[in-house]
C-alpha positions in Angstrom: 124.6 144.0 -36.6 127.0 146.9 -36.6 128.7 147.8 -39.9 131.6 149.9 -41.1 131.6 151.8 -44.4 134.6 153.2 -46.2 134.9 154.2 -49.9 131.4 152.6 -50.1 132.7 149.2 -49.1 131.0 147.6 -46.1 132.0 145.2 -43.3 129.7 143.6 -40.8 131.4 143.5 -37.4 131.7 140.5 -35.1 133.3 140.0 -31.8 135.3 136.9 -30.7 134.9 136.5 -26.9 137.7 134.0 -26.6 140.3 136.1 -28.5 138.8 139.4 -27.2 138.9 141.0 -30.7 136.6 142.5 -33.2 136.8 141.0 -36.7 135.2 141.1 -40.1 135.7 140.7 -43.9 134.8 143.2 -46.6 131.3 142.2 -47.8 130.5 141.7 -51.5 134.0 141.1 -52.9 135.0 137.7 -54.4 138.3 137.8 -52.6 138.5 137.2 -48.8 139.7 140.5 -47.3 139.7 140.1 -43.5 140.8 142.4 -40.7 140.6 142.6 -37.0 141.3 144.9 -34.0 141.4 144.9 -30.3 139.5 148.1 -30.0 136.9 149.9 -32.2 139.6 152.4 -33.2 142.0 149.7 -34.2 139.2 147.9 -36.1 138.2 151.1 -38.1 141.9 151.7 -39.0 142.3 148.0 -40.0 139.2 148.2 -42.2 140.4 151.3 -44.0 143.8 149.7 -44.5 142.2 146.5 -45.8 140.0 148.4 -48.3 143.1 150.4 -49.5 145.2 147.2 -49.7 142.4 145.5 -51.7 142.2 148.4 -54.2 146.0 148.7 -54.5 146.4 144.9 -55.0 143.8 144.9 -57.8 145.5 147.8 -59.5 148.9 146.2 -59.3 147.4 142.9 -60.7 145.7 144.8 -63.5 142.2 143.7 -62.7 139.1 145.6 -61.8 138.1 145.4 -58.1 134.6 144.3 -57.2 132.4 147.4 -57.1 131.3 148.6 -53.6 127.7 148.4 -52.6 125.5 151.1 -53.9 122.4 152.5 -52.2 120.9 153.1 -55.6 118.3 150.7 -57.0 118.5 149.7 -60.7 115.2 149.4 -62.5 
């Protein structure tokens, strides 16, 4: 499965054949943060906008956002 990565947040990309759009949610956050696009370029922009919106919303609400995935292992 293809993924996008922005500010260490990840999204796994899916395609809807009926609607002819790419779509996804940010993986690993408790909130549902979805986005879509009709092209790969639109999808990438929508993903970045969704991550930025999520971070801004958390800041405005005075709460910590869920941490993005890390490629480091904790012993």
